C-alpha positions in Angstrom: 93.8 100.8 40.0 95.4 99.3 43.1 97.9 101.3 45.0 100.5 98.6 44.4 100.3 99.0 40.6 100.7 102.8 40.9 103.8 102.3 43.1 105.3 99.8 40.6 104.7 102.2 37.7 106.2 105.1 39.7 109.3 102.9 40.5 109.7 102.1 36.8 109.3 105.7 35.7 111.7 107.0 38.3 114.8 105.8 36.4 113.5 107.4 33.2 112.9 110.6 35.1 116.4 110.4 36.4 117.7 110.6 32.9 116.4 114.1 32.5 119.2 115.8 34.5 121.7 113.5 32.8 120.5 114.6 29.4 120.5 118.3 30.4 124.1 117.9 31.6 125.1 116.3 28.3 125.8 112.9 29.9 123.2 111.1 27.8 122.4 111.5 24.2 120.1 109.9 21.6 121.0 109.4 18.0 117.7 109.3 16.0 119.5 108.1 12.8 121.1 105.1 14.4 118.4 104.7 17.0 120.9 104.4 19.8 121.1 105.9 23.3 124.5 106.7 24.7 124.9 107.2 28.4 128.2 108.0 30.2 129.1 106.7 33.7 128.2 110.1 35.1 124.8 110.0 33.4 124.1 106.5 34.7 125.1 107.6 38.2 122.8 110.7 38.0 119.9 108.5 36.7 120.4 105.9 39.4 120.7 108.6 42.1 117.6 110.4 41.0 115.7 107.1 40.6 116.8 106.1 44.1 115.7 109.4 45.6 112.3 109.1 44.0 112.0 105.5 45.1 112.8 106.5 48.7 110.2 109.3 48.5 107.6 106.8 47.2 108.5 104.3 49.9 108.4 107.1 52.6 104.9 108.2 51.4 103.3 104.8 51.1 105.5 102.6 53.2 106.2 98.9 52.9 
């Protein structure tokens, strides 16, 4: 697999990984019965911040 595809997958998964702290803090929840995900503003900010931090780390590691 080309390095570009690995980076794209890592960028896409970084936002999902950013939801882990938000879920632990109670800012995101999943209702299995209704099949909905509820995310508060704090949860969205935590996910975006963690995703951005991971993206910066990926960019720092592999550049361009």
